C-alpha positions as CSV (number, residue, x, y, z in Angstrom):
1,X,0.0,0.0,0.0
2,X,2.8,2.4,0.9
3,X,4.4,1.7,-2.5
4,X,1.2,2.6,-4.3
5,X,0.9,5.9,-2.5
6,X,4.5,6.7,-3.3
7,X,3.9,6.0,-7.0
8,X,0.7,8.0,-7.0
9,X,2.6,11.0,-5.4
10,X,5.4,10.7,-7.9
11,X,2.9,10.7,-10.8
12,X,1.1,13.7,-9.4
13,X,4.4,15.5,-9.0
14,X,5.4,14.9,-12.6
15,X,2.0,16.0,-13.9
16,X,2.2,19.2,-11.8
17,X,5.7,19.9,-13.0
18,X,4.7,19.5,-16.6
19,X,1.8,21.9,-16.2
20,X,3.7,24.7,-14.4
21,X,6.0,26.0,-17.1
22,X,6.2,29.7,-16.0
23,X,9.1,31.3,-14.2
24,X,9.1,31.9,-10.5
25,X,11.2,33.8,-8.0
26,X,12.5,31.6,-5.2
27,X,13.8,33.3,-2.1
28,X,16.4,31.9,0.2
29,X,17.9,33.2,3.5
30,X,20.8,34.8,1.6
31,X,19.1,35.9,-1.6
32,X,16.7,35.0,-4.3
33,X,16.8,33.6,-7.8
34,X,14.4,33.5,-10.8
35,X,14.1,30.1,-12.5
36,X,11.5,27.9,-14.2
37,X,8.9,26.7,-11.8
38,X,9.5,23.1,-12.9
39,X,13.1,23.3,-11.7
40,X,12.0,24.5,-8.2
41,X,9.3,21.8,-8.0
42,X,11.8,19.1,-9.1
43,X,14.3,20.1,-6.5
44,X,11.6,20.2,-3.8
45,X,10.3,16.8,-4.8
46,X,13.8,15.3,-4.9
47,X,14.7,16.8,-1.4
48,X,11.4,15.5,0.0
49,X,12.0,12.0,-1.4
50,X,15.5,12.0,0.0
51,X,14.4,13.1,3.5
52,X,11.6,10.5,3.4
53,X,14.0,7.8,2.4
54,X,16.5,8.7,5.1
55,X,13.8,8.8,7.8
56,X,12.5,5.4,6.8
57,X,16.0,4.0,6.6
58,X,16.8,5.3,10.1
59,X,13.6,3.9,11.5
60,X,14.2,0.4,9.9
61,X,17.8,0.2,11.2
62,X,16.7,0.4,14.8
63,X,18.4,3.6,15.5
64,X,17.4,4.9,18.9
65,X,14.8,7.6,19.0
66,X,15.6,11.1,20.2
67,X,14.9,11.5,23.9
68,X,12.7,14.2,25.2
69,X,14.0,16.3,28.1
């Protein structure tokens, strides 16, 4: 079930990227840049996938959870 959700999310992201072809201004802490919106969406999707992969990998390796004070 989790795999199906990941595939559906990836398909939706690709469709969204293909539809949004305009340029957008992306602001960072130290400045801003104007680039095609599909580039910004692709980078955001890739970073989200990487973070999700790392979180699942950490959980599956049995790493200890962070302790609350």
